[in-house]
N, CA, C and O atoms as a Tinker XYZ file with bonds, in Angstrom:
   560  protein
     1  N    187.892000  100.145000  134.637000    73     2
     2  CA   187.120000   99.295000  135.031000    64     1     3
     3  C    186.527000   99.952000  136.123000    63     2     4     5
     4  O    185.476000   99.386000  136.428000    81     3
     5  N    186.785000  100.930000  136.840000    73     3     6
     6  CA   186.702000  101.799000  137.877000    64     5     7
     7  C    185.004000  101.713000  137.988000    63     6     8     9
     8  O    184.371000  101.100000  138.847000    81     7
     9  N    184.495000  102.467000  136.928000    73     7    10
    10  CA   183.597000  102.687000  136.628000    64     9    11
    11  C    182.456000  101.785000  136.163000    63    10    12    13
    12  O    181.276000  102.127000  136.077000    81    11
    13  N    182.899000  100.746000  135.913000    73    11    14
    14  CA   181.934000   99.427000  135.472000    64    13    15
    15  C    181.373000   98.814000  137.084000    63    14    16    17
    16  O    181.840000   98.780000  138.223000    81    15
    17  N    180.042000   98.356000  136.370000    73    15    18
    18  CA   179.275000   97.077000  137.297000    64    17    19
    19  C    180.221000   95.927000  137.823000    63    18    20    21
    20  O    180.576000   95.177000  136.914000    81    19
    21  N    180.627000   95.664000  138.849000    73    19    22
    22  CA   181.125000   94.490000  138.916000    64    21    23
    23  C    179.860000   93.373000  139.226000    63    22    24    25
    24  O    179.619000   92.855000  140.316000    81    23
    25  N    179.221000   93.187000  138.106000    73    23    26
    26  CA   178.276000   92.260000  137.470000    64    25    27
    27  C    178.081000   91.086000  136.124000    63    26    28    29
    28  O    177.889000   91.429000  134.957000    81    27
    29  N    178.150000   90.103000  136.456000    73    27    30
    30  CA   177.717000   89.615000  134.807000    64    29    31
    31  C    177.001000   89.631000  134.227000    63    30    32    33
    32  O    177.050000   89.649000  132.997000    81    31
    33  N    175.833000   89.632000  135.090000    73    31    34
    34  CA   174.444000   90.017000  134.405000    64    33    35
    35  C    174.823000   91.630000  133.543000    63    34    36    37
    36  O    174.530000   91.631000  132.348000    81    35
    37  N    175.217000   92.462000  133.906000    73    35    38
    38  CA   175.746000   93.576000  133.326000    64    37    39
    39  C    176.418000   93.618000  132.358000    63    38    40    41
    40  O    176.170000   94.398000  131.439000    81    39
    41  N    177.392000   92.807000  132.348000    73    39    42
    42  CA   178.505000   92.875000  131.285000    64    41    43
    43  C    178.059000   92.141000  130.258000    63    42    44    45
    44  O    178.510000   92.390000  129.140000    81    43
    45  N    177.348000   91.374000  130.384000    73    43    46
    46  CA   176.595000   90.129000  129.277000    64    45    47
    47  C    175.802000   90.593000  128.836000    63    46    48    49
    48  O    175.659000   90.352000  127.637000    81    47
    49  N    174.738000   91.590000  129.540000    73    47    50
    50  CA   173.851000   92.355000  128.549000    64    49    51
    51  C    174.311000   93.485000  127.899000    63    50    52    53
    52  O    173.867000   93.806000  126.796000    81    51
    53  N    175.481000   94.356000  128.699000    73    51    54
    54  CA   175.951000   95.187000  127.632000    64    53    55
    55  C    176.350000   94.834000  126.048000    63    54    56    57
    56  O    175.871000   95.355000  125.041000    81    55
    57  N    177.393000   93.768000  126.133000    73    55    58
    58  CA   178.036000   93.133000  125.203000    64    57    59
    59  C    177.190000   92.291000  124.333000    63    58    60    61
    60  O    177.626000   91.976000  123.225000    81    59
    61  N    175.856000   91.839000  124.779000    73    59    62
    62  CA   174.643000   91.634000  123.616000    64    61    63
    63  C    174.590000   92.533000  123.029000    63    62    64    65
    64  O    174.985000   92.609000  121.866000    81    63
    65  N    173.934000   93.731000  123.873000    73    63    66
    66  CA   173.336000   95.013000  123.243000    64    65    67
    67  C    174.311000   95.309000  122.231000    63    66    68    69
    68  O    173.840000   95.329000  121.094000    81    67
    69  N    175.805000   95.597000  122.350000    73    67    70
    70  CA   176.489000   95.963000  121.007000    64    69    71
    71  C    176.854000   95.074000  120.134000    63    70    72    73
    72  O    177.424000   95.362000  119.082000    81    71
    73  N    176.471000   93.583000  120.600000    73    71    74
    74  CA   176.590000   92.368000  119.644000    64    73    75
    75  C    175.377000   92.958000  118.464000    63    74    76    77
    76  O    175.553000   93.566000  117.408000    81    75
    77  N    174.359000   92.587000  119.005000    73    75    78
    78  CA   172.931000   93.214000  118.428000    64    77    79
    79  C    173.051000   94.101000  117.671000    63    78    80    81
    80  O    172.469000   94.004000  116.590000    81    79
    81  N    173.695000   95.057000  117.910000    73    79    82
    82  CA   173.548000   96.561000  116.951000    64    81    83
    83  C    174.528000   96.100000  116.180000    63    82    84    85
    84  O    174.046000   96.046000  115.048000    81    83
    85  N    175.730000   95.706000  116.150000    73    83    86
    86  CA   176.302000   94.980000  115.489000    64    85    87
    87  C    176.001000   94.609000  113.886000    63    86    88    89
    88  O    176.378000   95.064000  112.806000    81    87
    89  N    174.997000   93.388000  114.383000    73    87    90
    90  CA   174.225000   92.352000  113.052000    64    89    91
    91  C    172.677000   93.439000  112.946000    63    90    92    93
    92  O    172.406000   93.560000  111.751000    81    91
    93  N    172.139000   93.846000  113.413000    73    91    94
    94  CA   171.379000   94.624000  112.793000    64    93    95
    95  C    171.391000   95.729000  111.862000    63    94    96    97
    96  O    170.478000   95.965000  111.071000    81    95
    97  N    172.825000   96.631000  112.025000    73    95    98
    98  CA   173.154000   97.062000  111.257000    64    97    99
    99  C    173.153000   96.060000  109.885000    63    98   100   101
   100  O    172.255000   96.106000  109.043000    81    99
   101  N    174.377000   95.103000  109.809000    73    99   102
   102  CA   174.339000   94.464000  109.126000    64   101   103
   103  C    173.066000   94.179000  108.462000    63   102   104   105
   104  O    173.010000   94.754000  107.375000    81   103
   105  N    172.353000   93.707000  108.652000    73   103   106
   106  CA   170.974000   93.616000  108.205000    64   105   107
   107  C    170.178000   94.392000  107.787000    63   106   108   109
   108  O    169.097000   94.047000  107.308000    81   107
   109  N    170.495000   95.344000  107.875000    73   107   110
   110  CA   169.779000   96.626000  107.392000    64   109   111
   111  C    169.428000   96.665000  106.217000    63   110   112   113
   112  O    170.452000   96.500000  105.554000    81   111
   113  N    168.249000   96.833000  105.318000    73   111   114
   114  CA   168.252000   96.789000  104.076000    64   113   115
   115  C    167.515000   95.591000  103.800000    63   114   116   117
   116  O    166.805000   95.474000  102.801000    81   115
   117  N    167.661000   94.756000  104.608000    73   115   118
   118  CA   167.111000   92.803000  104.040000    64   117   119
   119  C    165.900000   92.613000  104.367000    63   118   120   121
   120  O    165.277000   91.556000  104.259000    81   119
   121  N    165.408000   93.917000  104.899000    73   119   122
   122  CA   164.108000   93.614000  105.258000    64   121   123
   123  C    163.235000   92.724000  106.541000    63   122   124   125
   124  O    162.026000   92.606000  106.740000    81   123
   125  N    164.540000   92.130000  107.347000    73   123   126
   126  CA   164.372000   91.446000  108.166000    64   125   127
   127  C    164.797000   91.464000  109.583000    63   126   128   129
   128  O    165.957000   91.871000  109.512000    81   127
   129  N    164.542000   91.271000  110.744000    73   127   130
   130  CA   165.466000   91.660000  111.967000    64   129   131
   131  C    166.362000   90.333000  112.573000    63   130   132   133
   132  O    166.112000   89.290000  111.969000    81   131
   133  N    167.172000   90.236000  113.460000    73   131   134
   134  CA   168.182000   89.354000  113.858000    64   133   135
   135  C    167.097000   88.378000  114.227000    63   134   136   137
   136  O    167.240000   87.322000  113.612000    81   135
   137  N    166.092000   88.391000  115.007000    73   135   138
   138  CA   165.241000   87.087000  115.525000    64   137   139
   139  C    164.633000   86.779000  114.019000    63   138   140   141
   140  O    164.483000   85.569000  113.850000    81   139
   141  N    164.290000   87.496000  113.011000    73   139   142
   142  CA   163.769000   86.725000  112.033000    64   141   143
   143  C    164.973000   85.999000  111.360000    63   142   144   145
   144  O    164.741000   84.801000  111.195000    81   143
   145  N    166.028000   86.353000  110.987000    73   143   146
   146  CA   166.714000   86.004000  110.479000    64   145   147
   147  C    167.171000   84.701000  111.382000    63   146   148   149
   148  O    167.158000   83.626000  110.784000    81   147
   149  N    167.516000   84.696000  112.562000    73   147   150
   150  CA   167.286000   83.175000  113.330000    64   149   151
   151  C    166.753000   82.090000  112.981000    63   150   152   153
   152  O    167.226000   80.986000  112.708000    81   151
   153  N    165.418000   82.617000  113.020000    73   151   154
   154  CA   164.142000   81.969000  112.796000    64   153   155
   155  C    163.955000   81.153000  111.336000    63   154   156   157
   156  O    163.526000   80.021000  111.114000    81   155
   157  N    164.404000   82.089000  110.530000    73   155   158
   158  CA   164.255000   81.557000  109.004000    64   157   159
   159  C    165.720000   80.473000  108.995000    63   158   160   161
   160  O    165.746000   79.402000  108.388000    81   159
   161  N    166.772000   80.984000  109.731000    73   159   162
   162  CA   167.672000   80.054000  109.764000    64   161   163
   163  C    167.798000   78.861000  109.963000    63   162   164   165
   164  O    168.323000   78.022000  109.231000    81   163
   165  N    166.920000   78.633000  111.803000    73   163   166
   166  CA   166.443000   77.409000  111.905000    64   165   167
   167  C    166.005000   76.874000  111.318000    63   166   168   169
   168  O    166.657000   75.873000  111.022000    81   167
   169  N    164.322000   77.019000  110.493000    73   167   170
   170  CA   163.702000   76.026000  109.204000    64   169   171
   171  C    163.958000   76.109000  108.722000    63   170   172   173
   172  O    162.962000   75.963000  108.013000    81   171
   173  N    165.206000   76.428000  107.625000    73   171   174
   174  CA   166.353000   76.551000  106.610000    64   173   175
   175  C    166.748000   75.033000  107.054000    63   174   176   177
   176  O    166.528000   74.055000  106.339000    81   175
   177  N    167.300000   74.984000  108.204000    73   175   178
   178  CA   168.437000   73.331000  108.527000    64   177   179
   179  C    167.277000   72.816000  109.137000    63   178   180   181
   180  O    167.441000   71.614000  108.931000    81   179
   181  N    166.319000   72.908000  109.689000    73   179   182
   182  CA   165.589000   71.865000  110.102000    64   181   183
   183  C    164.086000   71.667000  109.725000    63   182   184   185
   184  O    163.325000   70.876000  110.281000    81   183
   185  N    163.736000   72.618000  108.562000    73   183   186
   186  CA   162.227000   72.096000  108.022000    64   185   187
   187  C    161.381000   72.558000  108.973000    63   186   188   189
   188  O    161.821000   73.363000  109.793000    81   187
   189  N    159.745000   72.048000  109.048000    73   187   190
   190  CA   159.219000   72.461000  109.812000    64   189   191
   191  C    159.381000   72.436000  111.087000    63   190   192   193
   192  O    159.986000   71.435000  111.472000    81   191
   193  N    158.978000   73.368000  112.117000    73   191   194
   194  CA   158.820000   73.484000  113.389000    64   193   195
   195  C    157.817000   74.092000  113.729000    63   194   196   197
   196  O    157.090000   74.742000  112.978000    81   195
   197  N    157.589000   73.818000  115.763000    73   195   198
   198  CA   156.396000   74.788000  116.095000    64   197   199
   199  C    157.739000   75.657000  116.887000    63   198   200   201
   200  O    158.969000   75.646000  116.835000    81   199
   201  N    156.616000   76.418000  117.658000    73   199   202
   202  CA   157.019000   77.844000  118.198000    64   201   203
   203  C    157.644000   77.262000  119.282000    63   202   204   205
   204  O    158.605000   77.890000  119.726000    81   203
   205  N    157.270000   75.946000  119.968000    73   203   206
   206  CA   157.885000   75.674000  121.144000    64   205   207
   207  C    159.330000   75.194000  120.779000    63   206   208   209
   208  O    160.252000   75.360000  121.578000    81   207
   209  N    159.503000   74.636000  119.641000    73   207   210
   210  CA   161.049000   73.769000  119.246000    64   209   211
   211  C    161.775000   75.095000  118.811000    63   210   212   213
   212  O    162.770000   75.269000  119.516000    81   211
   213  N    161.603000   76.044000  117.915000    73   211   214
   214  CA   162.194000   77.407000  117.636000    64   213   215
   215  C    162.618000   78.330000  119.067000    63   214   216   217
   216  O    163.700000   78.895000  119.228000    81   215
   217  N    161.400000   78.315000  120.101000    73   215   218
   218  CA   162.264000   79.168000  121.036000    64   217   219
   219  C    162.842000   78.095000  122.090000    63   218   220   221
   220  O    163.667000   78.618000  122.840000    81   219
   221  N    162.678000   77.089000  122.272000    73   219   222
   222  CA   163.961000   76.445000  122.344000    64   221   223
   223  C    165.071000   76.695000  121.817000    63   222   224   225
   224  O    165.953000   77.260000  122.463000    81   223
   225  N    165.189000   76.427000  120.898000    73   223   226
   226  CA   166.390000   76.680000  120.213000    64   225   227
   227  C    167.152000   78.149000  120.460000    63   226   228   229
   228  O    168.322000   78.284000  120.820000    81   227
   229  N    166.334000   79.060000  120.218000    73   227   230
   230  CA   166.618000   80.718000  120.277000    64   229   231
   231  C    166.687000   81.197000  121.898000    63   230   232   233
   232  O    166.963000   82.348000  122.236000    81   231
   233  N    166.481000   80.446000  122.537000    73   231   234
   234  CA   166.249000   80.433000  124.045000    64   233   235
   235  C    165.384000   81.524000  124.477000    63   234   236   237
   236  O    165.526000   81.980000  125.611000    81   235
   237  N    164.462000   82.008000  123.647000    73   235   238
   238  CA   163.295000   82.753000  124.241000    64   237   239
   239  C    162.073000   82.154000  124.616000    63   238   240   241
   240  O    161.983000   81.001000  124.195000    81   239
   241  N    160.937000   82.617000  125.375000    73   239   242
   242  CA   159.919000   82.139000  125.885000    64   241   243
   243  C    158.997000   81.812000  124.804000    63   242   244   245
   244  O    159.074000   82.626000  123.884000    81   243
   245  N    158.077000   80.796000  124.608000    73   243   246
   246  CA   156.811000   80.203000  123.724000    64   245   247
   247  C    156.262000   81.890000  123.520000    63   246   248   249
   248  O    156.536000   82.679000  122.615000    81   247
   249  N    155.326000   82.085000  124.829000    73   247   250
   250  CA   154.655000   83.360000  124.377000    64   249   251
   251  C    155.275000   84.287000  123.303000    63   250   252   253
   252  O    154.646000   84.377000  122.248000    81   251
   253  N    156.449000   85.001000  123.432000    73   251   254
   254  CA   157.317000   85.804000  122.510000    64   253   255
   255  C    157.719000   85.030000  121.294000    63   254   256   257
   256  O    157.875000   85.687000  120.264000    81   255
   257  N    157.904000   83.789000  121.251000    73   255   258
   258  CA   158.074000   83.346000  119.996000    64   257   259
   259  C    156.770000   83.061000  119.104000    63   258   260   261
   260  O    156.670000   83.195000  117.884000    81   259
   261  N    155.879000   82.672000  119.941000    73   259   262
   262  CA   154.474000   82.776000  119.055000    64   261   263
   263  C    154.336000   84.461000  118.531000    63   262   264   265
   264  O    154.203000   84.597000  117.315000    81   263
   265  N    154.354000   85.420000  119.164000    73   263   266
   266  CA   154.759000   86.821000  118.607000    64   265   267
   267  C    154.828000   86.815000  117.411000    63   266   268   269
   268  O    153.986000   87.014000  116.536000    81   267
   269  N    156.212000   86.501000  117.385000    73   267   270
   270  CA   157.138000   86.808000  116.172000    64   269   271
   271  C    156.618000   85.945000  115.266000    63   270   272   273
   272  O    156.430000   86.324000  114.110000    81   271
   273  N    156.318000   84.683000  115.662000    73   271   274
   274  CA   156.031000   84.330000  114.200000    64   273   275
   275  C    155.462000   84.082000  114.046000    63   274   276   277
   276  O    155.372000   83.001000  113.462000    81   275
   277  N    153.781000   85.256000  114.616000    73   275   278
   278  CA   152.284000   85.866000  113.923000    64   277   279
   279  C    152.754000   86.943000  112.845000    63   278   280   281
   280  O    152.195000   87.140000  111.766000    81   279
   281  N    153.835000   87.577000  113.308000    73   279   282
   282  CA   154.301000   88.641000  112.639000    64   281   283
   283  C    155.207000   88.396000  111.301000    63   282   284   285
   284  O    155.242000   89.219000  110.386000    81   283
   285  N    155.896000   87.232000  111.296000    73   283   286
   286  CA   156.092000   86.179000  110.505000    64   285   287
   287  C    155.320000   85.986000  109.048000    63   286   288   289
   288  O    155.518000   86.077000  107.836000    81   287
   289  N    154.384000   85.683000  109.947000    73   287   290
   290  CA   153.080000   84.231000  109.304000    64   289   291
   291  C    152.456000   85.798000  107.918000    63   290   292   293
   292  O    152.272000   85.782000  106.701000    81   291
   293  N    152.331000   86.916000  108.996000    73   291   294
   294  CA   150.947000   88.226000  108.188000    64   293   295
   295  C    152.122000   88.546000  107.427000    63   294   296   297
   296  O    151.670000   88.691000  106.292000    81   295
   297  N    153.980000   88.840000  107.348000    73   295   298
   298  CA   154.899000   89.085000  106.486000    64   297   299
   299  C    155.020000   88.352000  105.288000    63   298   300   301
   300  O    155.496000   88.673000  104.199000    81   299
   301  N    154.502000   87.307000  105.688000    73   299   302
   302  CA   154.664000   86.131000  104.570000    64   301   303
   303  C    156.317000   85.320000  104.396000    63   302   304   305
   304  O    156.996000   84.776000  103.525000    81   303
   305  N    156.377000   85.645000  105.739000    73   303   306
   306  CA   158.147000   85.123000  105.511000    64   305   307
   307  C    157.928000   83.236000  106.130000    63   306   308   309
   308  O    158.747000   82.319000  106.065000    81   307
   309  N    156.835000   83.237000  106.563000    73   307   310
   310  CA   156.822000   81.827000  106.883000    64   309   311
   311  C    155.205000   81.614000  106.806000    63   310   312   313
   312  O    154.362000   82.508000  106.731000    81   311
   313  N    155.006000   80.328000  106.841000    73   311   314
   314  CA   153.606000   79.843000  106.286000    64   313   315
   315  C    153.172000   78.253000  107.347000    63   314   316   317
   316  O    153.646000   77.158000  107.046000    81   315
   317  N    152.301000   78.433000  108.455000    73   315   318
   318  CA   151.639000   77.240000  108.934000    64   317   319
   319  C    151.580000   76.178000  108.322000    63   318   320   321
   320  O    151.163000   76.127000  107.165000    81   319
   321  N    151.924000   75.297000  108.888000    73   319   322
   322  CA   151.337000   73.693000  108.107000    64   321   323
   323  C    150.309000   72.952000  108.627000    63   322   324   325
   324  O    149.647000   73.563000  109.466000    81   323
   325  N    149.987000   71.897000  108.408000    73   323   326
   326  CA   149.397000   71.039000  108.931000    64   325   327
   327  C    150.068000   70.283000  110.274000    63   326   328   329
   328  O    151.047000   69.605000  109.961000    81   327
   329  N    149.767000   70.264000  111.589000    73   327   330
   330  CA   149.992000   69.274000  112.477000    64   329   331
   331  C    149.635000   68.108000  112.799000    63   330   332   333
   332  O    148.433000   67.896000  112.957000    81   331
   333  N    150.512000   67.141000  112.962000    73   331   334
   334  CA   149.860000   65.578000  112.689000    64   333   335
   335  C    148.975000   65.484000  114.302000    63   334   336   337
   336  O    148.035000   64.691000  114.349000    81   335
   337  N    149.321000   66.327000  115.603000    73   335   338
   338  CA   148.296000   65.769000  116.414000    64   337   339
   339  C    147.325000   67.175000  116.864000    63   338   340   341
   340  O    146.760000   67.440000  117.925000    81   339
   341  N    147.408000   67.892000  115.619000    73   339   342
   342  CA   146.356000   69.285000  115.785000    64   341   343
   343  C    146.629000   70.040000  116.860000    63   342   344   345
   344  O    145.736000   70.820000  117.190000    81   343
   345  N    147.720000   70.025000  117.567000    73   343   346
   346  CA   147.318000   71.112000  118.971000    64   345   347
   347  C    148.605000   72.182000  118.002000    63   346   348   349
   348  O    148.222000   73.113000  117.294000    81   347
   349  N    149.791000   71.894000  118.124000    73   347   350
   350  CA   150.472000   72.773000  117.689000    64   349   351
   351  C    151.039000   72.830000  116.040000    63   350   352   353
   352  O    151.595000   71.835000  115.575000    81   351
   353  N    150.863000   73.975000  115.276000    73   351   354
   354  CA   150.910000   74.236000  114.024000    64   353   355
   355  C    152.307000   74.324000  113.680000    63   354   356   357
   356  O    152.785000   75.451000  113.550000    81   355
   357  N    152.898000   73.502000  113.545000    73   355   358
   358  CA   154.557000   74.159000  113.080000    64   357   359
   359  C    154.801000   74.973000  111.828000    63   358   360   361
   360  O    154.014000   74.649000  110.939000    81   359
   361  N    155.367000   75.612000  111.596000    73   359   362
   362  CA   155.755000   76.933000  110.269000    64   361   363
   363  C    156.605000   76.203000  109.390000    63   362   364   365
   364  O    157.174000   75.198000  109.817000    81   363
   365  N    156.788000   76.651000  108.005000    73   363   366
   366  CA   157.724000   76.468000  107.778000    64   365   367
   367  C    158.076000   77.644000  106.605000    63   366   368   369
   368  O    157.280000   78.504000  106.229000    81   367
   369  N    159.612000   77.448000  106.072000    73   367   370
   370  CA   160.256000   78.631000  105.383000    64   369   371
   371  C    158.981000   78.686000  104.073000    63   370   372   373
   372  O    158.401000   77.676000  103.674000    81   371
   373  N    158.714000   80.184000  103.514000    73   371   374
   374  CA   157.760000   80.701000  102.428000    64   373   375
   375  C    159.014000   81.360000  101.785000    63   374   376   377
   376  O    160.061000   81.704000  102.333000    81   375
   377  N    158.686000   81.437000  100.647000    73   375   378
   378  CA   159.635000   82.014000   99.252000    64   377   379
   379  C    159.898000   83.507000   99.309000    63   378   380   381
   380  O    160.729000   84.011000   98.553000    81   379
   381  N    159.190000   84.248000  100.212000    73   379   382
   382  CA   159.588000   85.330000  100.668000    64   381   383
   383  C    160.620000   85.409000  101.809000    63   382   384   385
   384  O    161.443000   86.287000  102.069000    81   383
   385  N    160.395000   84.462000  102.301000    73   383   386
   386  CA   161.576000   83.934000  103.542000    64   385   387
   387  C    162.766000   83.530000  103.151000    63   386   388   389
   388  O    163.871000   83.680000  103.672000    81   387
   389  N    162.328000   82.832000  101.866000    73   387   390
   390  CA   164.104000   82.314000  101.385000    64   389   391
   391  C    164.710000   83.631000  100.938000    63   390   392   393
   392  O    165.904000   83.841000  101.154000    81   391
   393  N    163.744000   84.775000  100.161000    73   391   394
   394  CA   164.453000   85.791000   99.154000    64   393   395
   395  C    164.937000   86.235000  100.276000    63   394   396   397
   396  O    166.095000   86.653000  100.271000    81   395
   397  N    164.049000   86.248000  101.685000    73   395   398
   398  CA   165.101000   87.466000  102.697000    64   397   399
   399  C    166.003000   87.101000  103.376000    63   398   400   401
   400  O    166.431000   87.724000  104.348000    81   399
   401  N    166.524000   85.784000  102.867000    73   399   402
   402  CA   167.545000   85.053000  104.181000    64   401   403
   403  C    168.452000   85.038000  102.895000    63   402   404   405
   404  O    169.431000   84.311000  103.066000    81   403
   405  N    168.397000   85.728000  101.463000    73   403   406
   406  CA   169.260000   85.284000  100.411000    64   405   407
   407  C    169.784000   86.922000  100.543000    63   406   408   409
   408  O    170.899000   87.204000  100.104000    81   407
   409  N    168.812000   88.123000  101.251000    73   407   410
   410  CA   169.041000   89.554000  101.063000    64   409   411
   411  C    170.047000   89.502000  102.070000    63   410   412   413
   412  O    171.005000   90.275000  102.054000    81   411
   413  N    169.857000   88.502000  103.075000    73   411   414
   414  CA   170.557000   89.197000  104.605000    64   413   415
   415  C    171.610000   88.384000  104.907000    63   414   416   417
   416  O    172.247000   88.800000  105.875000    81   415
   417  N    172.137000   87.085000  104.288000    73   415   418
   418  CA   173.223000   86.810000  104.068000    64   417   419
   419  C    174.295000   87.133000  104.419000    63   418   420   421
   420  O    174.962000   87.047000  105.450000    81   419
   421  N    174.470000   87.751000  102.876000    73   419   422
   422  CA   175.754000   88.548000  102.589000    64   421   423
   423  C    175.863000   89.449000  104.421000    63   422   424   425
   424  O    176.701000   89.066000  105.237000    81   423
   425  N    175.175000   90.255000  104.641000    73   423   426
   426  CA   175.412000   91.489000  105.786000    64   425   427
   427  C    175.473000   90.423000  107.020000    63   426   428   429
   428  O    176.138000   90.793000  107.988000    81   427
   429  N    174.860000   89.153000  107.092000    73   427   430
   430  CA   174.957000   88.246000  108.617000    64   429   431
   431  C    176.949000   87.982000  108.159000    63   430   432   433
   432  O    177.819000   88.315000  108.964000    81   431
   433  N    177.174000   87.559000  107.226000    73   431   434
   434  CA   178.571000   86.941000  107.344000    64   433   435
   435  C    179.355000   87.932000  107.213000    63   434   436   437
   436  O    180.544000   87.716000  107.446000    81   435
   437  N    178.995000   89.119000  106.860000    73   435   438
   438  CA   179.891000   90.725000  107.631000    64   437   439
   439  C    180.292000   90.501000  108.818000    63   438   440   441
   440  O    181.434000   90.373000  109.261000    81   439
   441  N    179.046000   90.451000  109.434000    73   439   442
   442  CA   178.799000   90.730000  111.035000    64   441   443
   443  C    179.630000   89.423000  111.866000    63   442   444   445
   444  O    180.106000   89.640000  112.980000    81   443
   445  N    179.759000   87.979000  111.173000    73   443   446
   446  CA   180.192000   87.192000  111.488000    64   445   447
   447  C    181.684000   87.677000  111.752000    63   446   448   449
   448  O    182.229000   87.756000  112.853000    81   447
   449  N    182.384000   88.071000  110.160000    73   447   450
   450  CA   183.720000   88.276000  110.105000    64   449   451
   451  C    184.108000   89.197000  111.013000    63   450   452   453
   452  O    185.205000   89.179000  111.572000    81   451
   453  N    183.202000   90.057000  111.200000    73   451   454
   454  CA   184.034000   91.870000  112.346000    64   453   455
   455  C    184.276000   90.931000  113.383000    63   454   456   457
   456  O    185.286000   91.074000  114.072000    81   455
   457  N    183.447000   89.935000  113.604000    73   455   458
   458  CA   183.674000   89.585000  115.489000    64   457   459
   459  C    184.974000   88.392000  115.071000    63   458   460   461
   460  O    185.992000   88.502000  115.754000    81   459
   461  N    184.970000   87.640000  114.340000    73   459   462
   462  CA   186.141000   87.040000  113.841000    64   461   463
   463  C    187.011000   87.135000  113.897000    63   462   464   465
   464  O    187.872000   86.512000  114.520000    81   463
   465  N    187.047000   88.176000  113.077000    73   463   466
   466  CA   188.617000   88.480000  113.276000    64   465   467
   467  C    189.106000   89.739000  114.029000    63   466   468   469
   468  O    190.280000   90.101000  113.938000    81   467
   469  N    188.022000   90.529000  114.914000    73   467   470
   470  CA   188.408000   90.618000  116.049000    64   469   471
   471  C    189.120000   89.932000  117.479000    63   470   472   473
   472  O    190.053000   90.307000  118.188000    81   471
   473  N    188.243000   88.795000  117.529000    73   471   474
   474  CA   189.033000   87.765000  118.223000    64   473   475
   475  C    189.403000   86.814000  118.193000    63   474   476   477
   476  O    189.849000   86.151000  119.129000    81   475
   477  N    189.268000   86.461000  116.806000    73   475   478
   478  CA   190.277000   85.633000  116.208000    64   477   479
   479  C    189.820000   83.573000  116.755000    63   478   480   481
   480  O    189.507000   83.234000  117.897000    81   479
   481  N    189.918000   82.789000  115.755000    73   479   482
   482  CA   189.271000   81.654000  115.562000    64   481   483
   483  C    189.377000   80.876000  116.827000    63   482   484   485
   484  O    188.421000   80.116000  116.985000    81   483
   485  N    190.003000   80.859000  117.489000    73   483   486
   486  CA   190.368000   80.343000  119.186000    64   485   487
   487  C    189.715000   81.158000  120.117000    63   486   488   489
   488  O    188.902000   80.551000  120.814000    81   487
   489  N    189.870000   82.744000  120.404000    73   487   490
   490  CA   189.109000   82.840000  121.015000    64   489   491
   491  C    187.472000   82.824000  120.529000    63   490   492   493
   492  O    186.636000   82.776000  121.432000    81   491
   493  N    187.130000   82.854000  119.489000    73   491   494
   494  CA   185.395000   82.814000  119.145000    64   493   495
   495  C    184.882000   81.398000  119.736000    63   494   496   497
   496  O    183.800000   81.239000  120.302000    81   495
   497  N    185.830000   80.424000  119.509000    73   495   498
   498  CA   185.781000   78.940000  120.267000    64   497   499
   499  C    185.724000   79.166000  121.946000    63   498   500   501
   500  O    184.944000   78.495000  122.622000    81   499
   501  N    186.389000   79.912000  122.397000    73   499   502
   502  CA   186.762000   79.891000  123.659000    64   501   503
   503  C    185.176000   80.814000  124.290000    63   502   504   505
   504  O    184.588000   80.458000  125.311000    81   503
   505  N    184.842000   81.707000  123.635000    73   503   506
   506  CA   183.888000   82.754000  123.592000    64   505   507
   507  C    182.341000   81.719000  123.641000    63   506   508   509
   508  O    181.492000   81.874000  124.518000    81   507
   509  N    182.257000   80.964000  122.824000    73   507   510
   510  CA   181.429000   80.070000  122.653000    64   509   511
   511  C    180.846000   79.594000  123.702000    63   510   512   513
   512  O    179.738000   79.763000  124.211000    81   511
   513  N    182.378000   78.550000  124.122000    73   511   514
   514  CA   182.299000   77.334000  125.227000    64   513   515
   515  C    182.054000   77.515000  126.648000    63   514   516   517
   516  O    181.593000   76.690000  127.437000    81   515
   517  N    182.735000   79.697000  127.045000    73   515   518
   518  CA   181.891000   80.028000  128.121000    64   517   519
   519  C    180.968000   80.881000  128.129000    63   518   520   521
   520  O    180.621000   81.277000  129.241000    81   519
   521  N    180.401000   81.337000  127.144000    73   519   522
   522  CA   178.607000   81.338000  127.147000    64   521   523
   523  C    177.748000   80.178000  127.384000    63   522   524   525
   524  O    176.772000   80.226000  128.131000    81   523
   525  N    178.132000   79.097000  126.717000    73   523   526
   526  CA   177.988000   77.703000  126.648000    64   525   527
   527  C    177.460000   77.278000  128.362000    63   526   528   529
   528  O    176.355000   76.858000  128.706000    81   527
   529  N    178.680000   77.561000  129.230000    73   527   530
   530  CA   178.962000   77.482000  130.232000    64   529   531
   531  C    178.276000   78.422000  131.154000    63   530   532   533
   532  O    178.227000   78.273000  132.375000    81   531
   533  N    177.822000   79.267000  130.577000    73   531   534
   534  CA   177.557000   80.550000  131.789000    64   533   535
   535  C    175.808000   80.063000  131.742000    63   534   536   537
   536  O    175.161000   79.733000  132.736000    81   535
   537  N    175.314000   80.122000  130.397000    73   535   538
   538  CA   174.052000   79.481000  130.196000    64   537   539
   539  C    173.675000   78.354000  130.926000    63   538   540   541
   540  O    172.645000   78.494000  131.585000    81   539
   541  N    174.348000   77.059000  130.997000    73   539   542
   542  CA   174.420000   76.081000  131.769000    64   541   543
   543  C    174.513000   76.374000  133.076000    63   542   544   545
   544  O    173.440000   75.976000  133.530000    81   543
   545  N    175.082000   76.783000  133.875000    73   543   546
   546  CA   175.059000   77.402000  135.086000    64   545   547
   547  C    173.544000   78.450000  135.809000    63   546   548   549
   548  O    172.982000   78.223000  136.880000    81   547
   549  N    173.287000   79.301000  135.053000    73   547   550
   550  CA   172.182000   80.083000  135.215000    64   549   551
   551  C    170.858000   79.611000  135.200000    63   550   552   553
   552  O    169.963000   80.272000  135.728000    81   551
   553  N    170.583000   78.242000  134.498000    73   551   554
   554  CA   169.704000   77.441000  134.521000    64   553   555
   555  C    169.455000   76.587000  135.473000    63   554   556   557
   556  O    168.332000   76.090000  135.557000    81   555
   557  N    170.768000   76.165000  136.633000    73   555   558
   558  CA   170.124000   75.484000  137.626000    64   557   559
   559  C    169.481000   76.518000  138.834000    63   558   560
   560  O    168.873000   76.043000  139.793000    81   559
């Protein structure tokens, strides 16, 4: 560890890049990215959601999420629906998005399994707890 930066931000970013590579490789050939997979998963669970709601769930800013959603609408993975208040337009899963999820879920499960086998269920639970605490601490 002598060559390591003694910085939590550095370690989290480095780990994030490695884990992202694992998931991107697992989703290779599905036609979607890990961010798109996350959006599609949220919509599959929650139904129509706004850019603000999705961004909050993913931990992204709204502007970035709006650009992501625009690309996904153009790719016909999601579609806009009518908003009750006329301001934000919720999006929902489109048939092509459901098909992309079907193609991607096997790879996603493979990536999840890789981490779960490497760490074990108890340590995965501890990791999630620590990450939640770090996220809360950083938001102060």
